[in-house]
Steps between C-alpha positions, in 0.01 A plus 500: 500500500791733574644430147162583340473821693861602401430445129213737523674755721777534245229685292243621757487543883222540761220538253167327437508137385229250397595129516263287279480160637660586826447159657548504885664846486869459581620709214260787576587476871871543396406810308273636767779462750716730284247789469299393199127545471380153411187346335454141418266284293464130576217275378573233757294601795705310761825652374345844496362461858842391622665811334252722664505333850879439517631813340212744517501545114237646275405203283190453271392150404448588132664485165633827361213543257261481795634802695422859393831674584526853395722583203863565581482354850829317533865564450579122479295197406639150541401170351721233669422186307136607454457604126529133376188422724257766360245438216600809303853626560471787254180637663670461833791711395273760351329543828830513669608779267187701572554510878884541467640856548665648198851446632410169664635145430354156472690192594398167352676173597411184314649170379675498170420200275815578290743435798749223485330310778158534342628349179676226683209385732222540243174398634659435838613862537333595833433859390252382239270447799204387305222564531556803720720678249275614219765678296879474455734770392839558344649852494372574148146398577480692827637796305219474253243474781649816644498674165126424466447651851690818407792396723864446422761274659801695595694244698501131563703268719504131575379378835781275617326333797222387268740304291609297800140434613378423152779244438473326828120485500504373142730223615238417764243469228724283289546269797134479578409438136755217492371351830823562675529572871674837532758381751595223264574728213799716600612508139189696416584769762851522377378536140256773626787690659699474181212608284440802742868595458469482117182707508659760734812515292303550173288774652804685619599562137151498343254649746206417276586127556437492882278232641277778618540860394414822673368780266499866572238694308382857475244701313557599137320742284193344342 
């Protein structure tokens, strides 16, 4: 959570932030603790209730399209592994643009189906996460979605921890599909670590090849 906050505070500080799909609120709590005015959306009522009770956060149990925020309400809007879950990503981004301040930024983190680990694991790549993930993106397709929403991507970076998670959890799927007991398959864990290292090394030289990618977007002229 500190790392996420620091990425944002390189560009903005102590402003208004909306986290779409805020879960149990740990990220917004981190932001709130450092002077940010926070708002969250979370469709899972149990998670939203926890965020409100545990951290005193303002959280609505609604999708973005279901809340009538005023135009230009937020300095920062974040989608941490959320956009791939929504029915209409372009409409969602269009709404986000409307409620974003003119100098605001939108952060979108999502899996990358062109990454080295995605190509290696194929249908066993854990980040496919069917049927919960309704869409999948690569940098070019997310850029087009932003273009249709009058947004532009001005920065992207790989999410290194996601590569480790995706590779190790994909090995878990491989083991399960093969009927193997996890403790009996150390070779799979070793392979997962090696694939994570390959994915990380690739994304260091080609950011657009990260296992998951964090995109920074802003408004552009219509």
